[in-house]
N, C-alpha and C positions, 0 to 999 in steps of 0.2 A: 444730975448733970456730971460731976467730975468722975462718981461712979461707972456709969453709963461707957466715958472713954476709955477709962481705965479696962475697961472691957472689950476695945474695940480690938483687933487684930492689927498687927502692922502693917504699915503699906507697902513700904519694902524691905527688903530682905540687912543684914547687917552689912555695913561695908564693905569690901574687900579690896586691898591693895596687890600691886602690881609686884610681882616677881620681881627680884632685885636684878637680872638678865632682861630682864624689858627695857631699860633703857639703852643696851647695847642693842639691842633688835628694833628700836624707835629711830637710832642715830642713821643704821641702817639702811633704812627705810629711807628716811629724809634726804638721807646721801644719793639714794636712787632715783628719787622724784625732783632732784634737783638736777640731775644730769639730764633728765628725762627733759625738763622744759628748758634744759640751756641749748636743746637738740632740736628744740621745736617740734617734740612728736606730738604733744596737745599743747590747749589752750585752756588754764583754768576755767571751770564754768558752775554753778552753782546747778543744785539738784540733780550731779550726774549721777546719781545709784539708780535714776529713772534715763536719764537720757543721753547718758554719755557711753555709747556702743561701741566700743574698740575692741574687735578681738586680737587684733596683733598687742594690745598693752596690756590684755587680758592672759596672752602666751607668755611675754615677758615677767607676767609675774608670777608664773606658774614656775617657770622655772628656776627664780629664785624660792621657791619653795612655801610660798604665800597665797599661792590656794589650796583648797583640801588640809589647811594647818591641825585641823582639829581629828580627820580621819586618820583611820589607825593604816600603818605600814604595810599590812596587808593586803587593801584594798589600795594602795598608790597614793597613799596619804603621808603625811609626817608625825603623825603621834603628839601636836602640840596640843596644848591647853585651848581654853576658850579664852584666855586673858591673853596670850599669847596673839591670837588672833584679833582681840579687840584690838591691842595696839597699831597691827600693821594697819587695820582697817580705820581707823580714827584718823590716820596720818594720811591715807589714802581719801577721806571726804575732806580732811581739811585743805587737802590740795589743791580739791577740785579736779579729780585727775579720773580718766572716761573707767569706771570699773560696772558699767550697768551689766555688761554680758554675762558675766561670771556671777552678779549680784546673787539673785534667787537660790541657784543654786548652792553656795558656797554657802550664806545662809543661812536657808531653813531647807533645804532640799538631801544636803547630805546629811545631817542631823536625826531626819524623819527615815531612812534611808535604814541608819545605824538602828535607828529603835525600834522601826517596825516591819524595814522591809524582811524580804527572805535573803538566804545565802546568794541564790542566781540575781535577784534583783541588785544587792550591793557588788557583786561582780560585773556586771552589766555596767553600770553607771556611776558609781563611784573613782575608777581610774580615770575615765572621761572628764570627770569634773576636779580635779585635783592637778588632770594637765591642762584646764584650761580649753578645751576641746567638747567638752557637752554643755546643751546649755538648758535652763528650764524657765516655764512660766511659773504663773498661780492660775488655779482653776476653782478658784471658791464664788465671787461675785456672781449673779443676775442680773437681769431686768427683773426688776422688782425684787431684789432681794440682795439689797448691796450689804448693809451690817446684818442681819435678819439672816446670817447662812442657816438655822433652821427651816427657812421658808425655800428652801431650795429646788427647783421643780422638773432638772434635769434630772432623766432615769435609765437606769442601767437595767435592764430586762435577759434573765438568764436565759443562754440558748448554749445549741450545743458546744461545748468545747470553750464559753467564754461568757460574754455579756455584749448585748446588744445596745447602744447610748444613743440617745436622742436629748435635744435642748440647749442649750446656747448660756455661753458664758461671757461675762463682758470685762471690759478691763482688764485686759491680759497685756500688763507691760513685756513687750518682747517678743507676743506670741508669734511675731511674722517670723524670728528669726531663731524661735528654743524649738528645739527636739520632742520637748513630752512636758506635759506637767501634771500634777496631782489633781485629779477630779474629783472634787465634794458631789456625790448624786444620791438621787433614793433608789435602794435595793428594793426595798419592803415599804409597805405603809406603816406610818407612827402607829405608835401602841397606844391609846387611850391614856389621854393628860402626859402625854409622854414625848413630847415631839420634837426632839432632839434622836428619837429613836431611828431605825432601819434606814441610816445614811450607811454609806462610804464611800471610802476614797480607791481611785483605781489612776492608772498610770498610765494616758493616755499619751500614745506617738500623734505630734500634729501634723505630722506629712502623711498620715494613713487616709487611705479610704473612707471617704463619709464624713470627712474633717475641714472645714471650712473656714479659713479665716480672712476677715472685714476688718479693714484699717478706719479706726477713728482718730480723725484725726485734730490737732490741738488747732486753735483758733490762727495761731502762725502758719499753718500748716505741716508742722512737723509731725512725725506718726510715731508715735509709741506706744498708743494702747490701740488694740485690737478686740473683735467682736469675735468669738468662737462657738461655731455651731454643728452643731453634729446630727448627721441624718444616717441612722443607725450605722453608727459605727462599731463597729467591733472590737472591742478587749479580750485579750486570752484572760483564760484564768489564772495562769501564774504572773499577771500586772496588776493583780488586785493588790492594794498598799493595806499591811496588816491583818484583819479579822473581817469579813464580812459583818454589816451592820455596827464597827466599832470607830464609824470615822469620825463622828461628831468627838470623842474623846480625843484623835487620833489629832484634828484639825486645830482643838483649844490648844494641845501641846505644840504645835508646830507655830502659830500665835506668838507663841511667848518670845521665840527665836526672832516674826517678824517685827513686835515690836515694841522691842526694847532695847532697840542696838542703838548705835552713836548715829545711826541716818538719821533717826527722828528729830534729832536737835540740830544736826552740822550741815543740813541741806543746805544754808544760806550761810553758814562759816565762811568762805569765801570770802561773799559780799561783807561779813563782818570784819574781816582782816582789810581788805579793801578800805572802808571807812574810817578803819584808823587810820590807817594810810594819810585818805583824804585830811584825817581831820589834822594831822601831823604839826605841832608848831601853832594851828586855830586857838583862838581865844573863845572857848565854846559857852564860856560864862557858866554860872552853878547851875541854870535849868541844863545846858548839853552837857556837863559832866553827869550829873545825876543819872542823865540819859544812858550816856554810853557804860558807865560804872555796873547801871543795874543789870545792865546786858551781859556784861561779864562776870559779873556775881552770879547772876543763873545761869550761865553758862556752865559755870564750876560747878555750881548745884546738882544742874541737871545731867553732867556726865559720873557726878557721886552715885549717885540714882542710878544710872546707865549700867557702871560697873556691878554695884553690888547686884545688879538681875544675870551681870555675867557670871561675875561666881557662885549665883546660887546656879546659874546652867552649868555651870563644870563640876559642880556636886550632887549632879545628875536630875536637880528639879526641872521644875516648869513654870514658873512665878506666874500664874495668870495673871492676877491682880494686879503686881506690881509694875508688870510688862505693860499694863493699860495706862496708870498714873505717868510711867514715862512716857508714852507717845503721846497720849493728852495735852501736857503741858510741856513737851518738846516743840509741838509740833504749831503749838501758839504762839510760843518763845519763836520760831522760825518767822510766822508771818509779823512778829513784831520787832524785829531787825530790819526787815524790810520798810518798814514804818518810820525808823528811825533813819535808815539809810535816805530816805526823801525828805525825810525831817530837814538833819542837819546838814545834807550837800545838796547844795542845787545844778545837780546836774542829772536831767533829765534821762529814762533808761531808751536805750538804742538796741534794738533788736538786731541791726544791722550791721554794729560795729565787730571789729573782729575779736577786741576782746576789752579788757580793762573794766573800769567800772562803772560806765554806761552798758554794758553789756552783761555783765554779773547781776544790775539787776534789774534789768527787762529778762532774763528768765528767770529770773528769782519772784518776779510779778506773774511773767503769765503761768508759770508753772506753782504758784499759791494757793489757786482754786485746790489742789487737789490733797496738799498738805495735811489737813485735818480730815481727810474722808478715806484716802488709802488706809489699809489696814482695820476699818473702823471707823467708823464718821465718832466724832469727841461725845456728840450724847451718847451714844449707845455707848460708849468704852464707862462713860460716867455711870451708865446704869451697873453695868458689869461691877465697877468698884463700890456701888451701893451697896449692892449684892452679898461682893464681899466680905462688906463691912457687919453687914445683918442689919441691915439701916431700912430695906425693901423685901 
């Protein structure tokens, strides 16, 4: 057994350290966010990277140089490292700032375009992403094909000058606002025994003819998710991302960015911070202290793991296995913050409150069912980890 364990690959890359300049950048971001809150520009919320759509705030971040940070300067970005971006994003999430408008484009679309896009595609989209003026959704999940992306049924058929696209995507966050998304579609039948073959990614204009966006409201009536239906929508040849038939490899690399960032364990951090404030000076007793101490200790461990993945991404790697581990552990942790908040403080959730503990708790409770689903269900992620370790 010991020999078997010694042969298993590491679950996460070596720890990464933030550069010396990070603390000055962190202080600058915190001062900006403090001024924003003092001016009443927005109210802190839980799960802001999904629900906090504020294009004015996004443009203010862009004016500071905090969008498109890792995009090269020749495409309108700032040529910074992923670790610099990590500092900015974790501060935004911790503050509960409304970052949803730019989140997907800045997190994964920019890097994917740099890795797989044509020069024309980069010129078309990257400057707008860095300026906070171009927004993207995610076109992966489908009805009956959620975490099992290889089973997607949306199909692109070759026609003169491009592709005719038919099918449906679901759970497209912000699709009713976004300009475009990368759609994972089948462009040819899978090869025998290779179900991941025959898939491609197309850059789809969400405002084009043949594209219909239908809302999927939350229980509260809030509208973040969408169903996107393609009815012979035309996608020109120059909007194929990467190589035709290489969609699976491309999308798994993209998922490393989607699954490993600080948003996978900081969605409910504003609630944790409020919980600590509510308990300040209270006599928690041994059990309460253990609960709170455990949450803070695990938060730090998750941050170190996520930073390690960011460091790996900075070196040009795509650590899908480590990203799956961070997402699995992090999203369970987010739910456990909610459990502790309800157990240790007798304030009921109130979605009608303007702010404060009751509203943060309500937002977290209402969004919690999606934590372990979006980006791949935890059950599927554990299968990915098991395969990566050679255990199945």
